[in-house]
C-alpha positions in Angstrom: -2.2 -8.9 19.6 -4.1 -6.0 18.0 -7.9 -6.3 17.5 -9.9 -3.6 15.8 -13.6 -4.5 16.2 -16.3 -2.6 14.2 -14.7 0.7 14.6 -16.6 3.7 13.2 -15.5 7.4 13.2 -17.6 10.2 11.8 -16.9 13.8 11.1 -19.9 16.0 10.6 -22.1 13.0 9.8 -19.6 11.6 7.2 -18.0 8.3 8.1 -14.2 8.4 7.9 -14.1 4.8 9.3 -17.2 2.7 8.6 -17.3 -0.4 10.8 -13.7 -1.5 10.4 -12.6 -4.8 11.9 -9.1 -6.1 11.6 -6.8 -8.5 13.5 -3.0 -8.0 13.5 -0.6 -10.7 14.8 2.4 -10.1 16.9 5.5 -9.1 14.9 3.6 -8.5 11.7 4.4 -5.8 9.2 1.1 -4.5 7.9 0.8 -2.0 5.0 -2.3 0.1 4.8 -3.0 1.3 1.2 -5.7 3.7 0.1 -6.3 6.9 -1.8 -6.5 10.3 -0.1 -9.5 10.5 2.1 -9.9 6.7 2.4 -9.5 6.8 6.2 -5.9 5.6 6.6 -4.6 8.4 8.8 -7.9 8.5 10.8 -7.4 4.8 11.6 -3.8 5.5 12.8 -5.0 8.3 15.0 -7.7 6.1 16.5 -5.1 3.4 17.3 -2.7 6.0 18.7 -5.3 7.5 21.0 -5.5 10.9 19.3 -9.1 10.3 18.2 -11.9 8.4 20.0 -14.1 6.1 17.9 -17.8 6.8 17.8 -18.4 3.0 17.9 -16.4 -0.2 18.1 -13.4 -1.2 20.1 -9.6 -1.3 19.9 -7.8 -4.0 21.9 -4.1 -4.5 22.4 -3.0 -7.7 24.1 -6.5 -8.1 25.5 -6.7 -4.6 26.9 -9.5 -2.3 25.8 -7.8 1.0 24.7 -10.8 3.1 24.0 -10.5 5.1 27.2 -6.7 4.8 27.6 -4.8 8.1 26.9 -2.3 8.1 24.1 0.7 8.3 26.3 -0.4 5.2 28.3 -1.0 2.9 25.4 2.5 1.6 24.7 2.1 2.5 21.1 4.7 4.5 19.1 3.8 6.9 16.4 6.1 8.2 13.6 4.5 11.1 11.7 5.1 12.1 8.2 6.6 15.4 9.2 9.0 13.8 11.7 8.0 16.1 14.6 11.5 16.4 15.9 12.6 19.0 18.5 14.8 21.5 16.5 16.5 22.9 19.6 17.7 19.4 20.8 20.6 17.3 19.4 20.0 13.9 17.8 20.9 12.3 21.1 18.5 14.4 23.2 15.7 13.9 20.6 16.0 10.1 20.9 16.5 10.2 24.7 13.4 12.4 25.2 10.9 9.5 25.4 13.0 7.6 27.9 13.5 10.6 30.2 9.9 11.6 30.2 8.0 8.3 29.9 4.6 8.5 31.7 5.2 5.4 33.8 8.8 4.2 33.7 11.1 7.2 33.0 14.7 6.3 32.9 16.6 8.4 35.4 20.0 6.7 35.1 22.1 8.6 32.6 24.3 5.5 31.8 21.2 3.5 31.0 19.8 6.3 28.9 23.0 6.5 27.0 23.2 2.8 26.5 19.7 2.5 25.1 20.0 5.6 22.9 23.3 4.5 21.4 22.0 1.0 20.9 19.0 2.4 19.0 21.0 4.9 17.0 23.4 2.2 16.0 20.4 0.2 14.7 19.2 3.0 12.5 22.7 3.8 11.3 23.2 7.1 13.1 25.6 6.3 15.9 28.1 8.9 14.6 25.5 11.7 14.6 24.7 11.9 18.3 25.7 15.5 18.7 24.4 16.8 15.4 21.7 19.4 15.3 18.4 18.5 13.6 18.8 21.2 10.9 22.2 19.7 9.9 20.5 16.4 8.9 19.2 15.2 5.5 15.5 14.2 5.1 16.5 10.5 5.4 18.5 11.1 8.5 15.6 13.0 10.1 13.3 10.1 9.3 15.7 7.7 11.1 15.9 10.0 14.1 12.1 10.1 14.4 12.0 6.3 14.1 14.8 5.9 16.7 12.9 8.2 19.1 9.9 5.9 18.8 11.7 2.6 19.0 14.0 3.4 21.9 11.1 2.9 24.4 10.3 -0.5 22.8 6.6 0.0 22.0 4.3 -3.0 21.5 3.1 -1.4 18.2 4.7 1.1 15.9 2.5 3.3 13.7 4.1 4.8 10.6 2.1 7.6 8.9 3.4 8.0 5.3 7.0 7.6 6.7 8.6 7.7 3.2 6.4 10.4 1.7 8.7 13.3 2.3 11.8 11.6 0.9 13.1 11.7 -2.7 13.2 8.5 -4.8 16.7 7.3 -3.8 16.2 7.9 -0.1 12.8 6.2 -0.3 14.3 3.1 -1.7 17.1 3.0 0.9 14.6 3.6 3.8 12.4 0.8 2.5 15.3 -1.6 3.0 16.2 0.0 6.4 12.7 -0.3 7.7 12.4 -3.9 6.8 15.8 -4.6 8.4 14.9 -2.8 11.7 11.5 -4.5 11.9 13.2 -7.9 11.5 15.8 -7.0 14.2 13.2 -5.9 16.8 10.2 -8.0 16.1 7.9 -5.1 16.9 4.6 -5.0 15.0 4.7 -2.3 12.3 1.5 -0.6 10.9 2.7 1.3 7.8 0.3 3.7 6.1 0.9 4.8 2.5 -0.8 6.0 -0.6 1.9 4.5 -2.8 0.9 1.1 -4.1 4.5 -0.1 -4.8 5.6 0.9 -1.3 2.7 -0.9 0.2 3.5 -4.1 -1.7 7.2 -3.9 -1.0 6.9 -3.3 2.8 4.0 -5.4 4.2 3.7 -9.0 5.1 0.0 -8.3 4.6 -1.6 -5.4 2.7 -4.8 -3.8 3.7 -6.6 -1.9 1.0 -8.9 0.8 2.3 -11.5 3.0 0.6 -14.2 5.3 1.9 -13.6 4.1 5.4 -14.0 0.4 4.5 -11.6 -2.5 4.0 -11.7 -3.9 0.5 -9.0 -6.6 0.8 -6.5 -8.0 3.2 -4.0 -10.4 1.7 -0.3 -11.1 1.1 1.3 -8.6 -1.3 1.5 -11.1 -4.2 -2.1 -12.0 -3.9 -3.2 -8.3 -3.8 -1.0 -7.7 -6.9 -2.0 -10.7 -8.9 -5.5 -11.2 -7.7 -7.2 -8.0 -6.6 -10.5 -8.7 -5.0 -12.4 -6.0 -6.9 -12.1 -3.5 -9.7 -11.6 -0.8 -7.1 -8.5 -2.6 -5.7 -7.2 -3.1 -9.3 -7.6 0.6 -9.8 -5.7 1.6 -6.7 -2.8 -0.7 -7.8 -2.4 1.4 -11.0 -1.1 -1.6 -12.8 -4.3 -2.7 -14.7 -6.2 -1.6 -17.8 -9.8 -1.4 -16.7 -12.9 -2.0 -18.8 -16.7 -2.3 -18.3 -18.8 -4.6 -20.5 -21.4 -7.2 -20.7 -21.0 -11.0 -20.5 -22.6 -12.5 -23.6 -23.2 -15.9 -22.2 -21.0 -17.5 -24.8 -17.6 -17.0 -23.3 -17.1 -13.4 -24.3 -17.3 -9.9 -22.8 -18.6 -7.2 -25.0 -16.9 -3.9 -24.3 -17.1 -0.5 -26.0 -13.7 -1.3 -27.6 -14.7 -4.8 -28.9 -15.5 -8.2 -27.6 -12.8 -10.2 -25.7 -12.6 -13.8 -24.7 -13.4 -14.1 -21.0 -11.3 -16.2 -18.6 -12.5 -19.8 -18.8 -13.8 -19.6 -15.2 -16.3 -17.1 -16.5 -17.2 -18.5 -19.9 -20.0 -20.8 -18.7 -22.2 -17.9 -17.7 -25.5 -18.4 -19.5 -27.1 -15.1 -18.9 -25.9 -11.7 -20.0 -24.8 -9.5 -17.1 -22.8 -6.3 -16.6 -19.3 -6.9 -15.5 -16.0 -5.1 -14.9 -12.9 -6.5 -16.5 -9.2 -5.8 -16.1 -5.9 -7.0 -17.5 -2.5 -6.2 -16.0 -0.3 -3.9 -18.2 2.7 -6.3 -18.2 0.6 -9.3 -19.3 -0.1 -7.8 -22.8 2.0 -8.4 -25.9 1.7 -6.5 -29.2 1.4 -8.3 -32.5 0.6 -7.2 -36.1 -3.0 -6.7 -37.1 -4.5 -9.9 -38.6 -2.1 -12.3 -37.0 -3.9 -15.4 -35.7 -4.5 -15.9 -32.0 -4.0 -19.0 -30.0 -7.1 -20.7 -28.5 -6.1 -19.6 -25.0 -5.6 -15.9 -25.9 -7.8 -12.8 -25.9 -7.2 -9.6 -27.8 -8.4 -6.1 -28.7 -7.4 -4.0 -31.7 -5.8 -0.6 -30.9 -3.8 2.2 -32.6 -0.3 2.9 -31.5 0.2 6.5 -30.0 3.6 6.7 -28.3 6.1 5.1 -25.9 7.4 6.3 -22.6 10.9 5.2 -21.3 11.5 4.8 -17.5 14.9 3.2 -16.9 14.6 -0.5 -17.7 10.9 -0.3 -18.4 9.1 1.0 -21.5 5.4 1.7 -21.6 3.6 1.7 -24.9 0.4 3.7 -25.2 -2.4 2.6 -27.5 -5.8 4.0 -28.3 -8.8 1.7 -28.5 -11.9 2.0 -30.8 -13.7 3.8 -28.0 -10.9 6.4 -27.7 -9.7 5.1 -24.4 -5.9 4.8 -23.9 -4.4 1.5 -22.6 -0.9 0.8 -21.4 1.4 -2.1 -22.4 4.5 -2.5 -20.3 7.7 -4.2 -21.5 10.9 -4.8 -19.5 14.1 -4.3 -21.5 16.7 -7.0 -21.2 19.7 -5.7 -23.1 17.7 -5.8 -26.3 16.6 -3.1 -28.6 13.0 -2.2 -27.8 10.3 -3.1 -30.4 9.4 0.0 -32.5 5.8 0.6 -33.6 4.5 3.0 -36.2 2.4 5.9 -34.9 -1.2 5.7 -36.2 -0.9 2.0 -37.2 -3.3 -0.6 -35.8 -2.0 -3.5 -33.8 -3.5 -6.4 -31.9 -3.1 -6.3 -28.1 -2.9 -9.9 -26.9 -2.9 -11.6 -23.5 -3.5 -15.1 -22.0 -7.3 -15.1 -21.6 -7.1 -16.6 -18.1 -4.9 -13.6 -16.9 -8.0 -11.4 -17.3 -10.0 -10.7 -14.2 -13.8 -10.3 -14.2 -16.0 -8.8 -11.4 -19.7 -8.0 -11.2 -20.2 -4.5 -12.3 -19.5 -1.8 -9.7 -18.6 -4.5 -7.2 -17.1 -3.2 -4.0 -16.1 -5.6 -1.3 -18.3 -4.6 1.7 -16.9 -7.2 4.1 -15.1 -5.1 6.7 -13.8 -8.0 8.7 -10.4 -9.4 7.7 -7.7 -11.5 9.3 -4.2 -10.2 9.0 -2.2 -12.5 11.3 1.5 -12.5 10.7 
């Protein structure tokens, strides 16, 4: 359906997009994750037709879009700031795209009303047709912006940080609503976000972007459990990261101590620099000196403090190299374990849960398949 082939976009000699290639299947829900400046919004603007690539090609249903104006592409765009008309009612905001469509404007008022009401019903705003925009909450404005885009039934819907302006409760509710609307319509959604949990929750596939290059394209659980590089693990904000050197004997020497490497890595005969990470919820804490099982790895650390966040508690520990690591526990109607500030503990995890990458490894492969 959508093919992005070797697309490059530069600003002042700096590549915002660096040879990106991506294939998106019909009806897919794709999340695009990356830090600020990674090229996420630039890619959306190229797809929408607001920017022209310096090289490469964008194809939709076999049609080359490079020279096609934005209003003729059949692509919907929902911006972070909603971009609603403040002087128009909810109804007229949503009807605008139908009445002024470039090729097939809807002149029949009954047809316009039918389609507008059908779409407002879908986003849960059928009772708000005559409301003024300034009378709406942030979540309601977001749904009006989405309805205005969806009412013309675009082949592809681009969502630029659609939940970024909402508070936590509204963001959670809109996450559910967007998935429901997508399932009802079957339109391909391309959802850009800098929030790792949002990206994992929303997409059938997650694209991780950095410095204008694709680092990984996979199902959310694969990205979460098996990031392709230390850079992806860092973006997920769920891993403790280390650098070290494989000792050729099944261990990795880090500045905080030597840990047992995953068994897939232990046969390396020659020392090499590596990056290592372990997810924060894979670690358990046990008293110093307590024996480890054969399949476990550990580091010694000093307890600092704990942070509560609803049903989750995060314990902070300081390693021998002064780095702070996180250990996450989920509370299940039990009193949380208490630790003594300044006391040393052993941080333990299943050795095969650790992930090892060549040092400073960054996935340079910019071609990835993301079919639904």
